[in-house]
C-alpha positions in Angstrom: -21.3 30.2 -57.0 -22.1 27.6 -54.9 -22.6 23.6 -55.6 -23.7 20.0 -53.9 -20.5 18.2 -52.9 -20.0 14.7 -52.8 -19.7 14.0 -49.4 -23.2 15.6 -49.0 -24.8 13.8 -51.7 -27.2 12.3 -49.4 -28.6 16.1 -48.8 -31.8 17.1 -50.2 -30.6 20.6 -50.4 -27.8 23.0 -51.5 -26.9 26.4 -50.7 -26.9 28.4 -54.0 -25.6 32.0 -54.0 -24.2 32.9 -57.4 -20.9 34.2 -57.7 -18.3 34.0 -60.2 -14.9 32.7 -59.6 -12.2 35.1 -59.3 -9.4 34.2 -61.8 -6.0 34.4 -61.1 -4.2 37.7 -63.1 -1.2 35.1 -63.8 -2.8 31.5 -65.0 -6.3 31.7 -66.3 -6.1 28.2 -65.1 -6.2 28.8 -61.5 -9.2 30.5 -59.6 -10.7 30.6 -56.1 -14.5 30.6 -55.3 -17.2 30.7 -53.1 -18.7 26.8 -52.8 -20.7 25.0 -50.9 -19.5 23.3 -47.9 -22.1 20.7 -46.0 -24.7 23.6 -46.1 -22.4 26.6 -45.9 -20.6 29.0 -48.1 -16.7 28.3 -48.2 -13.6 29.6 -50.2 -12.3 26.9 -52.2 -9.0 27.2 -54.7 -9.3 25.2 -57.9 -6.6 24.6 -61.0 -8.6 23.7 -64.1 -5.4 22.2 -65.7 -4.9 19.6 -63.2 -8.8 19.0 -61.9 -7.3 19.4 -58.2 -9.9 21.3 -55.9 -8.9 22.3 -52.2 -11.2 23.9 -49.4 -9.5 27.1 -48.1 -12.1 28.0 -45.2 -14.3 26.0 -42.7 -16.2 28.6 -40.5 -19.2 27.4 -38.5 -21.2 30.5 -40.2 -19.3 30.5 -43.8 -17.4 32.9 -45.7 -18.7 34.5 -48.6 -16.1 37.2 -50.1 -12.9 36.3 -52.0 -9.9 37.6 -54.1 -6.7 36.2 -55.3 -3.4 38.6 -56.4 -0.9 38.4 -59.0 1.3 36.4 -56.6 -1.1 33.6 -56.6 -2.1 34.5 -52.7 -5.9 33.9 -51.8 -7.5 36.7 -49.9 -10.8 35.9 -47.8 -12.8 37.9 -45.7 -13.1 36.0 -42.0 -16.1 37.2 -40.6 -17.7 36.8 -37.2 -21.8 36.5 -36.8 -22.3 39.6 -36.3 -20.7 40.6 -40.1 -17.6 42.1 -38.6 -14.0 40.8 -39.5 -10.9 41.9 -41.2 -8.7 40.0 -44.6 -7.0 37.0 -44.5 -4.3 35.4 -46.9 -3.3 31.7 -47.9 -1.2 30.9 -50.9 -3.2 28.9 -53.5 -1.2 26.2 -53.2 -1.4 25.7 -49.1 0.2 26.9 -46.2 -0.8 29.0 -43.0 -3.0 31.5 -43.2 -2.5 35.0 -42.2 -3.8 38.5 -41.4 -3.5 40.5 -44.8 -2.9 43.7 -43.4 -1.4 44.6 -39.8 -2.7 47.3 -37.8 -6.5 47.3 -39.6 -9.4 47.4 -37.3 -12.3 44.8 -37.5 -15.3 46.3 -39.2 -17.5 45.6 -41.9 -15.9 44.8 -45.6 -16.3 48.1 -47.6 -13.8 47.1 -50.9 -10.8 45.8 -52.0 -8.3 46.4 -54.4 -5.0 44.5 -55.2 -2.2 46.1 -57.9 0.3 44.0 -60.0 2.9 45.9 -58.1 1.8 44.7 -54.6 0.4 47.4 -53.1 -3.1 46.8 -51.6 -5.8 48.7 -50.4 -8.7 47.6 -48.1 -11.9 49.6 -47.1 -13.5 49.0 -43.9 -16.7 50.2 -42.1 -17.6 50.8 -38.5 -20.1 52.9 -36.5 -17.6 56.0 -37.0 -17.6 55.4 -41.3 -15.4 54.4 -43.6 -11.9 54.0 -43.2 -9.2 52.9 -45.9 -5.8 51.6 -45.4 -3.3 50.9 -47.7 0.0 48.6 -47.3 1.7 45.3 -48.7 0.2 41.8 -48.3 1.6 40.8 -44.7 2.9 44.0 -43.9 1.1 46.7 -41.8 -1.4 48.9 -42.8 -1.2 52.7 -43.2 -4.5 54.7 -42.9 -5.6 57.0 -45.7 -8.8 57.8 -44.9 -10.8 57.5 -41.3 -14.3 58.5 -40.4 -16.1 59.2 -44.0 -19.4 59.3 -43.2 -20.4 56.5 -46.0 -18.6 55.3 -48.4 -17.1 52.3 -50.2 -13.5 51.7 -51.4 -14.0 51.5 -55.6 -10.4 50.6 -56.4 -6.8 51.6 -56.4 -4.8 53.0 -59.6 -2.4 50.2 -61.1 0.7 52.6 -60.2 -0.7 52.5 -56.5 -1.1 56.8 -57.0 -4.7 57.2 -57.0 -7.8 55.7 -54.9 -11.2 56.0 -55.8 -14.0 56.3 -52.9 -17.8 55.9 -53.9 -20.3 57.3 -51.7 -24.2 57.6 -52.7 -24.6 58.0 -56.7 -27.1 60.7 -56.2 -24.6 62.8 -53.1 -22.3 65.8 -53.5 -19.3 63.0 -52.8 -20.2 60.7 -55.3 -16.7 59.8 -56.1 -13.7 61.0 -54.5 -10.2 60.5 -55.6 -7.4 60.6 -53.2 -3.7 60.4 -53.2 -1.8 58.0 -50.9 -1.3 60.4 -48.1 -5.3 61.2 -48.1 -5.0 64.5 -50.6 -8.4 64.6 -52.3 -7.6 65.4 -56.0 -11.0 65.5 -57.0 -14.5 64.7 -56.3 -17.4 63.9 -58.9 -20.9 65.0 -57.6 -24.0 63.3 -57.9 -26.4 66.3 -57.4 -29.2 65.9 -60.1 -26.9 63.4 -62.2 -26.3 60.4 -60.1 -22.6 59.1 -60.8 -20.8 55.7 -60.0 -17.1 54.7 -60.3 -16.4 51.3 -61.6 -12.7 50.9 -61.5 -9.5 52.2 -63.2 -7.8 50.6 -66.1 -5.7 48.2 -66.0 -1.6 48.4 -66.0 -0.9 50.8 -69.1 1.7 48.7 -71.6 5.0 50.8 -72.3 5.2 51.7 -75.9 7.7 53.4 -78.0 4.6 55.0 -80.1 3.2 58.5 -79.4 0.4 59.1 -76.6 -3.1 59.2 -78.0 -4.0 63.0 -79.1 -6.4 65.0 -77.3 -10.2 63.8 -77.9 -12.8 62.6 -76.5 -12.8 59.2 -74.8 -9.0 58.9 -74.2 -8.1 55.3 -74.1 -5.4 53.5 -72.0 -2.0 54.7 -72.7 1.5 54.9 -71.6 1.7 56.3 -68.1 -1.9 57.1 -67.8 -4.4 56.5 -64.7 -8.1 56.1 -66.3 -11.0 55.7 -64.1 -14.5 54.1 -65.7 -17.6 56.0 -64.8 -21.3 55.9 -65.1 -23.2 58.4 -65.2 -27.2 59.1 -65.5 -28.2 61.8 -67.8 -31.4 63.0 -69.5 -32.8 59.5 -68.6 -30.3 57.6 -69.9 -26.7 55.9 -68.5 -23.8 57.2 -70.5 -20.4 55.4 -69.9 -17.7 57.9 -69.5 -13.8 57.7 -68.1 -12.0 60.3 -65.6 -8.1 61.1 -66.0 -6.2 63.4 -64.1 -6.1 67.0 -65.8 -9.0 66.1 -68.1 -11.6 65.7 -65.8 -14.9 63.4 -66.7 -15.5 62.7 -70.3 -18.8 60.9 -71.2 -19.1 58.9 -74.8 -22.0 59.7 -76.4 -21.6 56.5 -78.3 -22.2 54.3 -75.4 -25.4 55.3 -73.9 -28.6 53.0 -72.4 -31.6 53.3 -71.4 -31.6 51.5 -68.5 -29.1 50.5 -65.1 -25.6 49.2 -67.4 -22.5 48.6 -65.1 -19.1 47.7 -66.9 -15.8 46.5 -66.2 -12.2 46.4 -67.5 -11.1 43.9 -70.1 -7.6 42.8 -68.2 -4.6 43.2 -69.7 -1.8 45.8 -70.4 -3.3 48.6 -71.9 -6.5 47.1 -72.6 -9.0 49.8 -74.2 -12.1 47.3 -74.0 -15.0 47.3 -71.8 -17.4 44.4 -71.0 -21.3 46.2 -70.1 -23.9 44.2 -68.4 -27.4 46.3 -68.9 -30.2 45.0 -67.2 -33.4 45.9 -69.1 -36.9 44.8 -68.1 -36.3 42.1 -66.1 -33.8 40.5 -68.5 -29.9 41.3 -69.0 -27.8 42.1 -72.5 -23.7 42.1 -72.1 -21.9 44.2 -75.2 -18.5 44.9 -75.4 -17.5 48.6 -75.9 -13.9 49.3 -77.6 -12.5 52.7 -76.4 -10.0 53.2 -79.1 -12.7 52.3 -81.9 -15.4 54.1 -80.2 -17.3 50.5 -81.3 -20.2 48.8 -79.3 -20.8 45.4 -80.0 -23.3 42.8 -78.9 -22.0 39.9 -76.7 -24.3 37.0 -77.6 -26.0 35.2 -74.8 -28.8 32.9 -73.8 -32.2 35.0 -73.3 -33.0 35.0 -69.4 -30.9 37.0 -66.7 -27.0 37.2 -66.6 -26.5 38.3 -62.4 -22.7 38.9 -63.1 -20.3 38.8 -65.6 -16.3 39.4 -65.4 -13.8 39.2 -68.1 -11.2 37.1 -67.7 -7.1 37.4 -68.1 -7.2 35.3 -71.2 -9.7 37.1 -73.2 -12.8 34.7 -72.1 -15.8 36.3 -70.4 -17.3 34.4 -67.5 -21.0 35.1 -66.4 -23.5 33.6 -64.5 -26.8 32.9 -66.4 -30.4 31.8 -65.2 -33.8 31.9 -66.5 -36.6 31.2 -64.1 -36.7 27.5 -64.8 -32.5 26.8 -64.7 -30.9 27.4 -61.5 -27.9 30.1 -61.7 -25.1 28.6 -64.0 -21.4 29.9 -64.0 -20.7 29.7 -68.0 -18.1 31.2 -70.1 -18.3 32.3 -73.8 -15.4 29.8 -74.7 -17.4 26.6 -73.2 -14.6 26.5 -71.2 -15.6 24.7 -67.8 -15.6 26.4 -64.6 -15.9 25.6 -60.7 -18.7 25.4 -58.4 -21.3 24.0 -61.2 -24.7 22.9 -59.6 -25.7 19.3 -60.6 -28.8 19.6 -60.1 -31.4 19.0 -63.2 -34.6 20.8 -62.6 -37.9 19.3 -64.3 -39.9 22.1 -65.7 -42.6 23.2 -62.7 -44.7 25.6 -64.4 -45.7 27.9 -66.8 -44.3 31.5 -66.9 -45.8 34.6 -69.1 -45.0 38.4 -68.8 -47.9 40.8 -67.5 -48.0 44.2 -68.3 -50.8 46.3 -66.1 -51.4 50.0 -67.2 -50.2 52.5 -64.4 -50.1 56.2 -64.1 -46.6 56.3 -64.5 -46.4 53.6 -67.5 -47.0 49.7 -67.3 -46.0 47.7 -64.7 -44.2 44.7 -65.7 -44.8 41.4 -63.6 -43.3 37.9 -64.0 -45.8 35.1 -63.4 -45.5 31.5 -63.1 -48.6 28.9 -62.9 -48.7 25.0 -62.0 -48.5 23.2 -64.9 -50.5 19.9 -63.3 -53.5 21.9 -62.6 -56.3 24.2 -64.0 -56.7 27.8 -62.9 -57.4 30.1 -61.1 -55.0 29.3 -58.2 -54.6 30.5 -54.8 -51.8 32.9 -55.6 -48.8 34.6 -53.9 -47.3 38.0 -54.7 -43.5 37.7 -54.2 -42.3 41.0 -53.5 -38.7 41.9 -54.3 -36.0 43.8 -52.3 -34.1 46.5 -52.9 -35.6 48.7 -53.2 -32.8 49.6 -56.0 -33.4 46.3 -57.3 -35.9 43.9 -59.5 -37.3 40.8 -60.2 -36.1 38.8 -63.2 -36.8 36.2 -65.7 -34.4 33.9 -62.8 -34.6 31.2 -61.3 -36.1 31.5 -57.4 -36.4 28.1 -55.1 -39.0 30.2 -53.5 -41.1 30.6 -56.9 -40.6 26.9 -57.4 -41.6 25.4 -54.0 -44.9 27.6 -54.2 -45.7 26.4 -57.8 -44.9 22.9 -56.9 -47.4 23.6 -53.7 -50.2 24.7 -55.9 -49.7 28.4 -56.4 -49.6 31.2 -59.0 -46.5 33.2 -58.2 -46.6 36.7 -59.6 -43.0 38.7 -59.2 -44.0 42.7 -59.5 -41.3 45.0 -60.5 -43.4 47.8 -59.5 -42.4 51.7 -59.5 -38.8 51.9 -57.8 -37.4 49.2 -59.8 -34.3 48.8 -61.5 -34.1 47.8 -64.8 -37.1 50.3 -66.5 -34.7 53.3 -66.8 -34.7 56.6 -64.2 -37.9 57.9 -64.7 -39.3 54.6 -63.2 -36.6 54.0 -60.3 -37.5 57.8 -59.1 -41.3 57.6 -59.2 -42.9 58.2 -55.7 -46.1 60.4 -57.0 -48.0 58.7 -54.2 -45.4 58.3 -51.5 -42.4 56.3 -50.1 -44.0 52.5 -49.9 -47.3 53.8 -50.9 -46.4 54.0 -54.3 -45.2 50.5 -54.4 -48.3 49.1 -52.8 -50.7 50.9 -55.3 -48.7 48.9 -58.2 -48.9 45.6 -56.2 -53.2 46.4 -55.7 -53.0 46.8 -59.5 -51.1 43.8 -60.6 -53.5 42.0 -57.9 -56.7 43.4 -59.6 -55.2 42.3 -63.1 -54.2 38.7 -61.8 -57.9 38.0 -60.6 -59.6 39.6 -63.8 -57.4 37.5 -65.7 -59.1 34.5 -64.2 -54.9 33.9 -62.7 -55.6 33.9 -58.7 -58.7 33.3 -56.8 -60.5 35.9 -54.8 -60.2 35.4 -51.1 -57.2 33.4 -51.6 -54.4 36.0 -52.5 -51.2 36.4 -50.3 -47.9 38.4 -50.1 -44.3 37.1 -49.3 -41.5 39.2 -49.4 -37.6 39.8 -47.6 -36.1 43.0 -46.4 -37.5 45.8 -48.4 -39.9 43.1 -49.9 -40.9 42.7 -46.6 -41.4 46.3 -45.9 -43.7 45.9 -48.3 -45.6 42.8 -47.4 -46.4 45.1 -44.2 -47.2 48.2 -45.5 -49.9 46.5 -47.9 -51.3 44.6 -44.9 -51.7 47.5 -42.9 -53.4 50.1 -45.8 -55.0 47.5 -47.9 -56.1 44.8 -45.3 -59.1 44.4 -47.5 -57.2 42.5 -50.5 -54.8 40.0 -47.9 -55.8 36.9 -47.1 -52.5 35.9 -45.8 -48.7 37.7 -45.3 -45.1 36.4 -44.9 -42.5 39.3 -44.1 -38.9 37.8 -43.7 -36.5 40.2 -42.1 -38.4 43.5 -43.0 -38.0 47.1 -42.6 -41.2 47.4 -39.9 -40.6 50.8 -38.2 -38.8 53.4 -40.1 -37.6 55.7 -37.5 -36.5 53.1 -35.0 -35.0 51.4 -37.7 -32.9 54.6 -38.7 -31.7 55.0 -35.1 -30.4 51.6 -34.8 -29.0 51.2 -38.5 -26.1 51.9 -40.3 -24.5 55.3 -41.6 -24.8 54.1 -45.0 -28.1 53.0 -44.6 -28.7 56.1 -43.0 -27.7 58.5 -46.0 -29.8 56.3 -48.0 -33.0 57.1 -46.1 -32.1 60.5 -45.7 -32.2 61.1 -49.4 -35.6 58.5 -49.5 -37.8 60.2 -46.8 -36.1 64.0 -47.3 -34.2 64.0 -44.0 -34.1 62.1 -40.6 -37.1 61.2 -38.4 -36.1 64.6 -36.4 -36.3 66.6 -39.2 -39.5 65.2 -40.8 -40.9 62.8 -38.9 -44.3 62.7 -40.6 -42.5 61.2 -43.6 -41.2 58.8 -41.7 -44.6 58.1 -39.8 -46.4 58.2 -43.4 -44.2 55.2 -44.7 -43.6 53.2 -41.7 -45.7 49.6 -41.3 -46.2 50.3 -37.9 -48.4 53.0 -38.3 -50.9 50.9 -39.7 -50.4 47.3 -37.9 -53.4 47.4 -36.2 -55.8 47.6 -39.2 -54.5 44.4 -40.2 -56.6 41.3 -40.3 -55.1 38.3 -42.2 -53.1 35.9 -40.7 -49.4 37.0 -40.3 -45.8 35.5 -40.4 -43.1 37.7 -39.4 -39.4 36.1 -39.6 -36.5 38.4 -37.8 -32.7 37.8 -37.2 -31.1 39.0 -34.4 -27.9 39.7 -35.7 -29.5 41.8 -38.6 -27.4 45.3 -39.2 -29.9 46.0 -42.2 -33.4 45.7 -40.5 -32.3 45.6 -37.3 -34.1 43.8 -34.4 -35.0 47.1 -32.2 -37.4 48.2 -35.1 -39.2 44.6 -35.1 -39.7 44.8 -31.3 -41.0 48.1 -32.0 -43.7 46.7 -34.3 -44.4 43.7 -32.8 -45.3 45.8 -29.5 -47.8 47.7 -32.4 -49.4 44.5 -33.2 -49.7 43.3 -29.6 -51.7 46.3 -28.3 -54.1 46.2 -31.3 -54.8 42.3 -30.8 -53.4 41.4 -33.8 -52.7 37.8 -34.5 -49.1 37.1 -35.5 -46.9 34.4 -35.5 -42.9 35.3 -35.1 -39.6 33.0 -36.0 -36.4 34.4 -34.8 -32.7 33.5 -36.7 -29.6 33.9 -35.0 -28.0 35.6 -37.9 -27.8 38.7 -40.0 -29.6 40.3 -42.9 -27.7 37.9 -45.1 -26.8 34.0 -44.0 -24.7 31.7 -45.3 -26.1 28.7 -44.0 -28.2 26.8 -46.1 -30.2 25.3 -43.2 -31.9 28.6 -42.0 -32.9 29.0 -45.6 -34.5 26.1 -45.9 -36.1 26.8 -42.4 -37.8 30.1 -43.6 -38.8 28.3 -46.7 -40.6 25.1 -45.1 -42.4 27.6 -42.6 -43.6 30.1 -45.4 -45.2 27.4 -46.9 -46.7 25.9 -44.0 -48.0 29.1 -43.0 -49.1 30.5 -46.5 -51.1 26.6 -47.1 -53.1 27.5 -44.1 -54.1 30.9 -44.8 -54.8 30.4 -48.7 -57.4 27.9 -48.8 -57.1 24.9 -51.9 -53.2 24.4 -51.8 -51.7 21.3 -51.2 -48.4 22.3 -49.6 -45.0 20.6 -50.2 -43.4 21.0 -47.0 -40.4 18.5 -47.4 -37.1 20.0 -48.5 -36.9 21.0 -52.4 -33.6 21.3 -54.4 -32.1 24.3 -54.1 -34.0 26.4 -51.0 -31.8 29.3 -50.9 -33.2 32.4 -51.6 -31.0 34.8 -53.6 
C-alpha cells in the first residue's frame, strides 16, 4: 500500500497501489512494503515497535515487488523501464545492496520462493520462456528449469526438495512438481478441471507423536511435504492438497461457488488456511482447519478485500475498500500497519447495484451517480480489464473524478468476468469480445430506461482488456456511443499475438482455439481493427511505448485502419510499460480522459484539476 509522504504534503495527489506489507518471519513487528516516494512506488522498511521507517530503493521509474527472508534480508526486484531486471537484497537495518543470486540472467519476474533454511528459488521469464534458479542468498544460482513455454514459479518446499511451477490453469501442465535437479515428480493437469497451485505448507514441527493416520485431507505433519491446490469441478472451486505418494485429494467440506484463493497460516506444522472468496463484486474471508475439517467465517466489513495474508503472530492483514473508501491495509487485531493513506474523502455520490436480465443470467452493474444534481446524467460505462477480473464494490479514483464532474458511472461485470462462477467466466456464446459487448449494450439500455443515463450522452472508457472492449463496442455498435477512451488497449488481435509474451500467446491460443495462422477468422472476428473504420464518435487512444501486454505495434496497426478510413481520433503516447509505477502518468491520463469525455458528452461540467488519489488500480 502506498501513501502520501510528509515531504510531499503540498502535492494534490498520491500513488495508490494496494499492496500488503510483508512481515518478517522472525519478528512480526518488522515489515517491508511498497510505499509512495514523491509520486513513485518504492520499497520501505518499517519497525512497528519503534516506529522507525527507512526507504530502501530510489529509482527514477519506481519499484514494486519486495519480500523479506528469515534472516531479515529485504528483497526487491530491480527492473528497467521495459520491466526486465533481477532481484537484489539489503539487510533490514541497512548496508549495501547486492545481487540476490549470481549467474541469473535478467528478465521479467516470475516468482520468488524463500525457505527458512536459506535456500531460495527465483523464476525469471524471458522471450525463450520461464527459467527457475536455486541457490542461497549472495551465492551462485543453479538452473533447475530452462525454456518452459509459459509458467510461474509458485513455491519451494520448506526443505528445499521440491518446487511447484504453475502453468495456465486450463492446460495439461497446470502444476508441475520438480526436484532441484530438474526431475519431474508429478504433473497435475487442468484439462477439463482448471487447477491452481497455492503454496507448500510451512515447516513441519518435529513431534514425538505418531504421523496422522491415512485418510482424506492430510494435515501437515513431521516430515510431510504438502501442497495446497484449488481445483474447479462441477461448477465449484474445491480446496485440496497434494502430497508425494498420495497425489491430489480434494476436501469435500471446503468448496465455493465462485473464485476463491487460499494461503497457509505461517508457523511450524500449521494446519490452518486463510481463504478469500470473490463473490458478486464483494469479498469474504474464511479460515479452514484441516485437522478439524471446519470452515469458519472471518468477520470483515462489507466491501472488497483486495488481498489478505495471515501474519506470523496469528493476526490477519488485509486490504479493504468499498466504493467510497480508498484501499487501506488493516489487521483483524487492530494493530497498526505501514503505508496508511491520510486522505479522508467526503462522500461524492450515491451507489446502487443493478441486475439486468441476459441469456446466461443477470448482468451485475455497480452504478454511482452524482449527489448534487438530478438525473438523467451523462453516462460513462467504465469497463474493467482482465478478461479474468471483475469490477468490485471498491474505490476507484476514476469513478470519483467522473462523478464529481457530473457523470453517472456504470461498472458492468459482463460475461467472462470472475466472481460469478465458472459458467459465467467461460460464457462466450456470441464470440470473444462480442459476448461482452452485448452485455454492455444491455446494461446501457436499462440505465437509459431507468432514467439514470441520457440518450445522446453515453460514453465508454476502459483500460487494457477494458480498452479492447471499448474499441470493439465503438466499431460494432457505433450508433450507441457518443465518446470513447481506450487506455493501453488490445486493438489488433493478430498483431498483438505476434509481438506478445509466450504466456499471453498461450492464453490467446486457448481463448481463440489456436494461433492467428491456425484460426485467422477467429482473430479477425474479435479484433477491433476489423471494425475501426465504422467508428463515428470521438475516440481517444492512450498507448504505451514499452507495453509488453498490449504492444505498440498492434496500436500502430489499428491507427493505420483509422487513418485509412478517415476516422477522427486523438492519440496520447506514454513512455512506460503496461503497469506504470509513476503517479504523474496516471494523473495525466485521468486529466486527458476527463477533458475528452467532457467535450464528447454534453452538459458535464468537467473538473480537470488534480483530485485526491488519481491512481487507477
